[in-house]
N, C-alpha and C positions, 0 to 999 in steps of 0.2 A: 219461850220460858223466860221469866223475869230474873232480875238479879236477886241473889239471896244474901242475907245478912251474914256477918261473921259468925254470930251465934248459931244460926241455922247450919252453916257449913261445919262448924265445930261439932254440933250435935250429930250431924250426918256422918262425919269422920269417926266420931266415937262409936256410933252404931255399927259402921262397917268394921271397925277394929274388933268390937265385941263379937260380932257374927263370925269374923275370921277366927278369933280365939275359940269360940264355941265349936267350930267345925274343923279346925286344923287337924285334929286327931281322930276324925270320924272313921277313918278306915284302918286305924292302927290295930285294933283288936282283930280284924279280919286278916291283916298281914301277919300278926303274931300267930294266929291259928294256922295259917298256911306255912309259916316257918316251922311250926311244931308238927308238920306232916299231917295236917287234918285231912288232906286228900293226897294220895300218892299216885305215881304213874305219870305218863305223859300229859294226861288231861289235868291232873292236879298241878303239875309244874306250869302248864300253860295258864291255868286259872290264877295261880299265885303270881305269875308275871303280870297278868292283866290287872289284878288288884293293886299290885305295886305301881304299875303305870298310872292307874286311875288315882291313887293317892298322890303321886307326884304332880299330876295334872291339877287335882283339886287344890293342893297347896300352892302351886304356881298361880292359879286363878285368884285364890284368896290374897296372896301377896300382891298381885297386880291391882286388885280392888282397893286394898289399903293404900298402896302407892298413889293411885289415881285420886283417891279421896284426900290424901295429904297434899298432893299437888294443887288440887282445887282450893283447899283451905288456904294455901299460901297465896293464891291469886285473889282472894277475897279481901276487900278493904276492911281493916280492923279499926273501928271508930273508938 
């Protein structure tokens, strides 16, 4: 893979940030529904816990992607 220009790295970083912003709250409605007792009983609680874990994992991965993109941007020569 060849070197990329600062402008390409900036565009990629902006794209990663935009995608992160778009998907950051993707599971919020599901979590709210579960908090409002959409499903009850042990299965409902287990599903709620899983949805909350998945939301945390999604947000962690999105934050990591943004961090890596910003780090790459810092490493690219700005002409």
